[in-house]
N, C-alpha and C positions, 0 to 999 in steps of 0.2 A: 660452600662448594658451588662453583659456577657451572651452569648447565646451558647447553645450546637449546635453541628452540625445538629442534627435533627430539632432544632428550626430555624436554618438558612435556611434549605431546605424548611420547611413549610412556612417561611416568604417570600420566593421567589415566591411562587405560583406554578401554573401548569407548567410554563416554566422551572422550576428547574427539574421537572421530565423528561421533554423532553431532557434537557441537560445531565441528568444522563444516560438516555437511549442511547444518542449519544456517551457518554463517554464509556459505556460498549461495544457497537458495535465497536468503534474505537480501543479500547484496544485489543479486541478479534482478530480483523484483523491484528493489529500490531504484536501480538505474532505469529500468523500463518505465516505471510509473512516474518518476521525476521528469523524464524527457517528455512523456505524454502530457503531464500537467503543465509543464513549461510551455509546450506548444499551444495548448488550449487557452492558457492564461494570456497569450498575446492577442486573442480575439477581441476586437473592439465591438462590443455588442451594440452600443448606441449608433455607431456609424452603419453597421450592418442592418439594423432595423430601419434606419432612415432610408437606406437604399431599397429595402423591401417595400416600405410604405410608398415610395415614389413609383415603383413598378406596378403596385396594385392599383394605385390611384389613376395611373395611365392605362390600366387594363391589360398590362403585359404580365399575365400570370405565368406563362411559360418561361418568360425571361426571369421572373422572380424565382421559379423553381430551379432554373439553370444556375442562378446565382448561389442558391443553397448548395447545389451539387459541387460547385467550384470551391466553396468555402470548406465543405466536408468536415464540419466540427459539431460539437454537441448542440449548440444553439441552432445552427443551420438545419440539422436533422429534425429538430423539434418543429421549427417553422415550416419546413418542407412537408411534414406530416399534416399540418393544417392546410397548407396551400393545395395539396393533392385532393382535399375534400371541399375546397372553396366552392360555395354555391349551395352546399347542404346546410342544415340548420346549425345555429351557433353551438348548440350542445354537442352535436356530432363532431364539429371541427375542434372544439375545446377538448373533448374526450380523446380524440386521436392524438392531440399534442401531449396530453397528460400521459397517455400510454407510452408515447415515445420517450418521455422523461424517465419512465421506469426502465425502459430498455437501455437508455444512455447511462443511467445510474449503475446498472449492472455491469456495463462496460468499464465505467470509471472505478468501480469497486473490485474489479477482477484482480485476484491474487492478494489484495490488501489484507484479507483475513489471515492469510498464511503468515504474513509479516507480524501481525498482531499475536498470533498463536506462538510463533517463535519467541517474540519478545516476552510473553507472559510465562513461558515454560522453560526457557533456556536456563534460568537461575536454578530451577528445581532439578534439571538434568545435571547441572554442575554440582549441586549439593549431593545428589545421589552418587555421583562419581567420587566426591570427597569422602562420603561415608564408607563406600567400598574401599577406598584407598586407606582410610584409617584402620578399618578392620584388617586389611591385608598387612599394614605396617605392624600392628600389635600381634598379629599371628606370627609374623616373621621374627619379632622380638622374642616371643614365647618359645619358638622353635630353636632360635639361636642361643637362648639363655642369657642374652645381653640386655641389660636394662639401663645402659648408659644414656645420659641425657641427650648427648649429641646424636645417638642412634634414633631415639624417639622423635626428637625435633626434626631430623632429616626425613624420616618417614612421613610425618604429619605435613611438613612443608610441601613435599611432593604431592600429597593427597589434596592439599588446598589449591593446587594448580587448576583443578576442575572447577572450583567455585569462581576463581578469577576469570577463567575462560567463559563460564556461564554468564557472568556479568558483562564481559566484553562483547558477547553476542547479543545479550538482552537489551542493554541500554540503547545502542543505535537503532535496534528494531522497534523499540517502544517510541522513541523520538520520531522515527520515520512514519510509524503508524498514525501517530497523532497529527503529523503534518499532512498525511494523506486524507484523514478525516476532515481536517479544516479545509483543504483544497476542494474536496468533493462537495462539502456544504456550500462553498462559494460558487462552484460551477452549477450546482443544482439551483441556487438562487437566481443565477443568470438565466437558466432555462425557464424558471417560473416567471421571471420578468418578461421573457420573450412571449410566453403564452398570454400574459396580461396585455402586453402592447399589441400583439397580433389580434386579440379579440376586440381591442379598442378600434383598430383599423377596420376590421370586418363589420363591426356594428355601425359604422358611419354611413 
């Protein structure tokens, strides 16, 4: 029996609507995070730090801060935190930049846990819907008194739609979450390198 997409959704029951909601949320976050990480990945850290170094060596601290504000990215914000305290002890400057890394990491990780949660739980939501569907199918069979094989298979196949939907939502979410974690680790490493290079410049 051929079924339309709408009929499949209806046959899956209320769990299908939960999965559709999870899918919409997951896709929206994916789009937002991918665009953010793509923009930040275009940052040339080496070139940026050379420009900062040149400005500091020439004594143009305000110009270096302005350069950070113009870049307005994760690395620039970390360097700016150190530049604002330039002249204080090395420990104070380094601590300020380390605190900024924590702040930037929170921004980078925003909403990613939601995608991870959806990815890890969508399958279970789908299985829950399938179990409810099978219970409903056997109850209908008992009420109708019909134990024909095609009736049983038809009911179970409709119930399994929830499992398929759960997998369809979970797999992209898990892949996206792993991608986000890898990107965050890379961007964090760039910020740590900025701190290290900045301290080398300051200590000269």
